[in-house]
C-alpha positions in Angstrom: 107.4 105.9 112.7 109.1 107.3 109.8 110.3 105.0 107.0 114.0 106.1 106.1 116.2 104.4 103.6 119.8 104.5 104.6 122.5 105.1 102.2 125.9 103.6 102.1 128.3 105.0 99.7 131.8 104.2 98.9 134.0 107.3 99.1 137.4 107.9 97.6 140.0 108.2 100.3 143.6 109.6 99.4 145.7 107.9 101.9 148.6 105.5 101.8 147.8 101.9 102.8 150.4 102.0 105.7 148.5 104.8 107.4 145.5 102.6 107.9 147.3 100.1 109.7 149.6 102.2 111.8 146.9 104.5 113.3 144.6 101.9 115.0 144.1 104.3 117.9 142.7 106.8 115.7 139.6 104.6 114.9 136.5 104.6 116.9 135.2 100.9 117.3 131.6 99.9 117.2 131.4 96.4 118.8 134.8 95.2 117.2 138.5 95.6 117.4 141.0 96.3 114.7 142.7 92.9 114.3 145.2 91.5 112.0 145.8 92.2 108.4 142.6 93.1 107.0 141.5 95.1 104.0 139.3 98.2 104.9 137.0 100.2 102.7 135.9 103.8 103.7 132.2 104.5 103.4 129.4 107.2 104.2 126.2 106.5 106.0 123.8 109.3 105.9 121.2 109.6 108.7 118.4 112.1 108.6 117.9 113.9 112.0 114.5 115.2 113.0 114.9 118.9 113.6 112.5 121.6 114.7 112.3 124.8 116.8 111.3 125.9 120.2 110.5 129.3 121.3 111.0 130.5 124.8 108.3 132.3 126.7 111.1 133.5 129.2 114.7 132.7 130.1 116.7 133.1 133.2 118.5 136.5 133.2 120.1 136.6 136.6 123.4 135.3 137.3 124.5 135.9 133.7 128.2 136.1 132.6 127.3 139.6 130.9 124.4 142.0 130.8 123.1 143.9 127.8 121.5 147.5 127.7 119.9 149.2 124.7 117.9 148.5 121.6 118.8 146.1 118.9 117.0 145.8 115.6 117.5 142.1 114.1 116.9 142.3 110.6 115.1 139.0 110.8 113.4 138.6 114.1 112.6 142.1 115.0 113.3 144.6 117.5 114.7 143.7 121.2 114.8 146.1 124.2 117.3 145.4 127.1 117.2 146.9 130.6 119.3 146.2 133.6 118.1 146.1 137.3 121.0 145.9 139.7 121.4 145.9 143.5 124.1 148.0 145.0 126.8 147.2 147.8 128.7 149.9 149.7 132.3 149.4 150.2 131.8 149.6 153.9 128.7 149.2 156.1 127.9 151.5 159.1 129.8 154.5 157.4 130.9 157.4 159.4 130.9 160.4 157.2 132.2 162.9 159.8 131.0 166.3 161.2 128.7 168.5 159.3 129.2 166.2 156.1 127.8 167.5 152.9 127.7 165.7 149.7 129.6 167.4 146.9 128.9 165.0 143.9 127.6 161.5 143.0 129.5 160.0 140.1 128.3 156.9 138.1 131.2 155.5 136.2 130.8 152.3 134.1 133.8 151.4 131.8 133.0 150.5 128.2 134.7 147.4 127.0 137.4 148.8 124.7 140.7 148.2 123.0 143.4 150.6 122.5 144.2 151.2 118.8 146.9 154.0 119.0 149.1 155.7 121.6 151.1 158.8 120.9 152.5 162.0 122.5 150.9 165.5 121.9 152.8 168.8 121.7 153.0 169.1 125.4 154.4 165.8 126.0 151.1 164.2 127.1 150.3 160.7 126.2 147.0 160.4 124.2 145.4 157.1 123.7 142.8 156.3 120.9 140.4 153.5 121.6 137.7 151.3 119.8 134.8 150.2 121.7 134.2 146.4 121.7 130.7 144.8 122.2 128.6 147.8 120.9 126.1 146.8 118.1 124.5 149.7 116.1 125.2 153.3 116.0 121.9 155.0 116.5 120.8 156.7 119.9 118.3 155.3 122.2 116.8 157.0 125.1 118.4 156.1 128.4 117.0 156.7 131.7 118.2 155.7 135.1 116.1 155.2 138.1 116.3 154.4 141.7 114.1 151.3 142.0 111.8 150.2 144.8 111.6 146.6 143.7 113.3 144.2 146.2 115.6 141.5 144.6 115.3 138.6 147.2 118.2 136.2 147.4 116.2 133.0 147.9 113.0 131.6 146.6 110.6 130.9 149.6 108.9 128.0 147.8 112.1 126.1 147.2 114.8 127.7 149.5 117.0 127.7 146.6 118.5 130.8 145.0 115.9 133.0 143.5 116.0 133.1 139.6 114.9 136.1 137.7 113.6 135.9 134.2 113.7 138.0 131.0 110.2 139.1 131.4 110.2 139.9 135.1 111.2 143.7 134.8 108.3 144.2 132.2 105.8 142.6 134.6 106.9 144.0 137.9 104.5 146.8 138.5 101.5 144.8 137.0 102.2 141.7 139.1 103.5 143.0 142.1 102.3 146.8 142.5 105.8 147.8 143.2 107.5 150.6 141.6 110.5 149.5 139.4 111.1 153.3 138.5 110.7 155.0 141.8 112.9 158.2 141.3 114.4 159.5 138.1 118.2 159.8 138.5 119.2 160.6 135.0 118.1 160.7 131.4 119.8 161.1 128.1 117.4 161.5 125.1 119.8 160.5 122.4 122.4 158.2 124.2 125.2 156.6 122.0 128.3 155.2 123.8 131.5 157.3 122.9 135.1 155.8 122.3 136.7 159.0 123.5 139.3 158.9 126.2 138.0 160.4 129.4 140.0 163.5 130.9 139.5 164.1 134.4 140.8 167.3 136.0 141.5 167.9 139.6 143.0 170.8 141.7 146.8 170.8 142.3 147.5 172.1 145.6 145.9 175.3 147.1 147.1 177.7 144.5 144.2 178.5 142.1 146.9 179.5 139.6 148.5 176.0 139.5 147.5 173.8 136.5 145.1 171.2 137.6 146.3 167.5 137.7 145.2 165.6 134.6 144.0 162.0 134.7 143.3 160.1 131.6 140.9 157.1 131.6 139.6 154.4 129.1 136.2 155.3 127.5 133.4 154.9 130.1 129.8 156.0 130.8 130.4 158.7 133.5 127.7 160.9 134.6 126.7 162.8 137.9 123.5 161.9 139.7 121.4 164.0 142.0 123.1 164.9 145.3 119.8 165.4 147.2 118.4 161.8 146.7 121.9 160.3 147.8 122.2 162.7 150.8 118.8 161.6 152.1 119.7 158.0 151.5 123.2 158.0 152.9 124.5 160.9 155.0 121.1 161.7 156.7 121.0 157.7 157.6 124.4 157.6 159.2 124.3 155.3 162.2 120.9 153.8 161.1 120.3 150.2 161.1 119.5 150.4 157.3 123.2 151.0 156.5 124.5 148.6 159.2 124.7 145.3 157.0 124.0 143.8 153.6 120.6 142.4 154.1 119.3 145.8 155.7 120.8 147.9 153.1 119.3 145.9 150.2 115.9 146.2 151.5 116.4 149.9 152.2 118.2 150.9 148.8 116.8 148.4 146.6 118.7 149.0 143.5 119.3 150.9 140.2 117.4 150.4 137.0 118.8 151.1 133.7 116.1 151.5 131.0 116.4 151.8 127.4 113.7 153.0 124.9 114.0 153.2 121.1 114.3 156.5 119.4 112.7 156.6 116.0 112.3 152.8 116.1 116.2 152.5 116.3 119.0 152.5 118.8 122.2 150.7 119.8 123.1 147.8 122.0 126.1 147.3 124.4 127.3 145.0 127.1 127.1 146.9 130.3 130.1 146.3 132.2 128.6 146.4 135.8 131.5 144.2 137.3 133.8 147.1 137.0 131.3 150.0 137.4 130.3 151.8 140.5 128.6 154.8 141.9 130.9 156.9 144.2 129.8 159.6 146.7 132.2 162.4 147.2 131.6 164.4 150.3 133.2 167.0 152.5 133.2 167.0 156.3 134.7 169.0 159.1 137.6 167.8 161.4 140.2 169.1 163.9 143.4 169.7 162.4 145.3 167.9 165.2 148.3 167.2 162.9 148.5 170.9 161.7 148.2 169.9 158.3 147.8 173.6 157.3 151.0 174.4 159.0 149.5 177.4 160.8 150.9 176.5 164.1 147.4 175.5 165.5 146.3 172.0 166.2 142.7 173.1 167.2 141.5 174.6 164.1 138.5 173.3 162.2 139.4 172.2 158.6 137.6 170.6 155.7 138.6 167.2 154.6 137.1 164.9 151.8 135.9 161.3 151.9 134.5 158.9 149.3 132.1 156.0 149.6 131.9 153.6 146.6 128.8 151.6 145.6 129.5 148.5 143.5 126.9 146.8 141.4 126.6 143.3 143.2 124.6 140.3 144.2 121.5 140.3 142.2 121.7 141.7 138.8 118.9 141.1 136.3 118.4 141.6 132.5 115.1 142.6 131.3 114.3 141.6 127.5 111.4 142.6 125.5 111.5 141.2 121.8 108.9 142.2 119.4 109.1 138.9 117.3 108.4 139.2 113.6 104.7 138.0 113.2 105.4 135.6 110.6 108.1 133.8 112.5 106.2 134.0 115.8 103.4 132.2 114.0 105.7 129.6 112.7 107.2 129.2 116.1 104.0 128.2 117.7 104.3 124.8 119.3 101.1 123.7 117.2 102.9 124.7 114.0 106.1 122.7 114.8 106.3 119.2 113.7 108.2 117.2 116.2 107.7 113.9 114.5 108.9 114.8 110.9 110.9 117.7 111.4 110.7 121.1 110.0 112.3 122.7 106.8 113.3 125.8 108.6 115.2 126.1 112.0 115.2 129.3 113.9 117.8 130.2 116.2 117.7 133.3 118.1 119.7 134.7 121.1 118.2 136.2 124.2 114.6 135.4 124.9 114.3 133.8 121.5 114.5 130.2 120.1 116.6 127.2 119.7 116.5 124.2 117.6 115.8 120.7 119.0 117.4 117.6 117.3 116.5 113.9 117.5 118.9 111.4 116.1 118.2 107.8 115.1 114.5 107.8 115.9 113.0 106.3 112.8 113.1 103.1 111.1 115.3 102.0 108.1 115.2 99.2 105.6 118.2 96.8 106.5 120.3 94.6 104.2 117.5 91.7 104.2 114.8 94.4 103.2 113.3 94.4 106.6 112.4 97.4 108.5 114.4 97.9 111.5 114.8 100.5 114.0 117.7 102.7 112.9 119.7 102.7 116.2 119.4 98.8 116.6 120.7 98.6 113.0 123.7 100.7 113.4 124.7 99.2 116.8 124.9 95.8 115.3 127.4 96.8 112.4 131.0 95.9 112.6 131.9 99.5 111.8 134.9 101.8 112.8 133.7 105.4 113.1 136.1 107.7 111.6 134.2 111.1 111.4 130.6 112.1 112.3 129.3 115.7 111.6 126.3 117.6 110.8 126.5 120.6 108.5 123.8 123.2 109.1 123.1 125.3 106.1 122.0 129.0 106.4 119.1 130.0 104.4 120.6 132.9 102.8 117.1 134.2 101.4 116.0 134.7 104.9 119.0 136.5 106.6 120.8 139.7 106.0 124.3 138.3 106.1 127.5 140.0 107.1 127.9 141.2 110.8 124.4 140.6 111.5 125.0 136.8 111.7 126.2 135.0 114.6 129.8 133.7 114.2 129.3 130.6 116.4 126.6 128.1 117.2 126.5 125.7 120.0 125.2 121.9 120.6 124.3 120.5 123.9 122.6 117.5 125.4 119.2 118.6 126.5 118.6 115.8 128.9 122.0 116.4 131.0 122.5 120.1 130.1 126.0 118.9 129.3 128.3 119.5 126.4 129.0 116.6 123.9 132.1 114.6 124.5 133.6 116.0 121.5 133.9 119.2 123.4 135.8 117.8 126.2 138.3 116.4 123.4 138.7 119.6 121.6 142.3 120.8 122.0 141.6 124.1 120.3 140.1 125.8 123.2 141.2 129.5 123.4 140.4 131.3 126.7 141.5 134.6 125.5 139.5 134.6 122.2 136.2 132.7 122.3 135.6 133.3 118.3 138.3 130.9 117.5 137.8 128.5 120.3 136.7 124.8 120.0 136.7 125.0 116.4 137.3 121.2 115.7 133.7 120.3 117.3 132.0 123.6 116.7 133.0 125.0 113.4 133.0 128.8 112.9 130.5 130.2 110.3 131.9 129.5 106.8 131.2 132.6 104.6 131.2 133.1 100.8 133.2 135.8 98.9 130.4 138.4 99.9 131.0 137.7 103.6 127.5 136.1 103.9 127.3 133.0 106.0 126.8 129.7 104.2 126.9 127.0 107.0 128.1 125.8 110.3 129.7 122.4 110.8 129.3 120.5 114.0 131.7 117.6 114.2 130.4 114.9 116.9 132.5 111.7 116.2 133.0 110.9 119.9 129.2 111.5 120.7 127.9 109.3 117.9 130.5 106.5 118.7 129.5 106.5 122.3 125.7 106.2 121.3 126.5 103.3 119.0 128.4 101.6 121.7 125.7 102.1 124.2 127.8 104.3 126.5 125.6 107.2 126.0 121.8 107.8 125.9 120.4 108.9 122.6 119.2 112.0 124.2 117.7 115.1 122.3 120.3 117.7 121.4 119.8 121.5 121.6 121.2 123.9 119.2 121.6 127.5 119.8 123.4 130.6 118.9 126.4 131.4 121.0 128.2 134.5 122.1 131.0 132.8 123.6 131.6 128.9 123.3 133.6 128.8 126.3 130.7 129.4 128.5 129.2 126.0 128.9 126.6 126.6 131.9 122.8 126.6 131.1 120.1 128.9 132.1 116.6 127.9 133.0 113.9 128.6 130.6 110.2 128.0 129.8 108.8 127.0 126.6 105.4 125.8 125.3 105.8 122.2 124.2 103.7 119.1 124.0 103.9 117.1 127.1 104.5 114.0 125.0 106.8 115.1 122.1 106.4 111.9 120.3 102.6 112.4 120.0 101.2 115.3 117.9 98.0 115.3 119.5 99.1 115.5 123.0 98.3 118.6 125.2 100.5 121.7 124.9 102.0 123.0 128.3 104.6 125.4 129.5 107.5 123.3 130.6 111.2 124.0 131.6 113.7 123.9 128.9 117.2 125.0 129.5 119.2 127.2 127.1 123.0 128.1 127.3 123.7 131.3 129.0 125.9 132.0 126.0 122.7 132.2 123.9 121.0 134.4 126.5 123.5 137.0 126.3 123.6 136.7 122.5 121.6 139.3 120.6 122.0 137.8 117.1 120.0 135.1 115.3 120.0 132.9 112.3 117.8 130.8 110.0 119.0 127.2 109.0 117.7 124.6 106.8 116.2 121.6 108.3 114.6 118.8 106.1 111.7 118.8 103.8 110.6 118.8 100.2 111.2 122.5 99.8 114.8 122.3 100.9 117.4 122.2 98.2 118.9 118.5 98.2 122.3 119.8 98.7 121.5 121.7 101.9 119.2 119.1 103.6 120.3 118.4 107.2 122.2 115.2 107.3 124.3 113.4 109.9 127.3 112.2 107.8 129.0 109.2 109.4 132.2 108.1 107.8 133.1 104.6 108.7 135.5 101.7 107.9 134.4 97.9 107.6 136.4 95.0 106.6 135.9 94.0 103.0 135.5 90.6 104.2 132.6 91.5 106.6 
């Protein structure tokens, strides 16, 4: 075990005495009550956590709250490439297209996440909107290819009869492992794709007079392209009345999905959230019908006239993100399980979203020298103290020599119980939750990044008073904690993942195996990373990772 000397410091507290005695409810007690007229002195106990990093071999990327597409060059960790495979669902099954139906166009439309920044009227009185794209990272082009896929995404795992999970490396390994064509037919390609913030202007005929001005429809920015008519004619119009189009299961096995592939151009690109929830593929077709209502007003109700119809296909059911991260070689080597010290901790903690890495934190695992000069388990020592816990927090300092700073840094980090996959109690008690703007949500517990005058990140502060109090009271197990980057701290569900770990993390000589480790969904959908200080002789004293516990005890104690 590690020998650690505990530190008790008296701290100056600028308060009036009456505040100490009128706010008993604000104290968190450890094995005692606030009773009578006693004098209190505020002190600090510094615990030294054991912290190290774990890299994932793969993480769950199905059932995500958002999906990324593109290429992102992280200045620290390397390049990540994101692809998306999605099933489709027709708005109606067993569609009837009508007599002599022919497909006019197939339009793929996926709106970008955007914000209106200006609205004004032009000289013709038309309302012109100016937009700014949200959730787009980088400005360099990447090669975008869209394919009809032949890989079947099943709903249930036949081995467990549970929902089938898909992982970050599945799309890269499909053709190798299953011999199935992920990319069956090419539907579209753009050699230099960059999302545009321009408003979409759609023109449609106004009546039958060719001299009439067309109707103008203005839409927010979107990825909108036409796909090959012949492929969708074969798959839909030619299959009218078939079993393949009669229900969801048959259709998903017949038309297995759409794959969006991104490839770097000149080793660069951009990354965006793909708004598949609001996207669709719409088939526009023309068919013949008998004009029984005399719609053309020619006096005949037996004429054959042309009419138009549509069939919309939504991106639904199974959607999977593929992630391929080319980790920096030095960091990749440091993150090998055999190079991570789970007993004494590491000087550097690597947090990387996507299929990257998290930090694992152990509290109160070692020994301390108690007031009698004897070695004692730290947790046992703390539990028998007659302390009132006023505040407990950890400050994670950013190694500015290892990161680029600015907008390449994550704005938030997230801590969770790795044994229960739950947030800490402090999360539940935090009244700063903001459902509309996650960047400023849960800031008492999970402090936002603190930046210096050059906009470079200095530290993150995680307040965990309730959690520590419950551990010391014996109400909560002293479980390992996970620390990750977070794209949205309001998302508290965890994804499955697999990492190489020792089968006994308290034994540095135990065998290494691939084991299940959870990671927050909010980390999986985050592309960013950071580098934090842990503990060790090379870490500046002021930036060592500490758990600071401010407590009050009776002077007579």
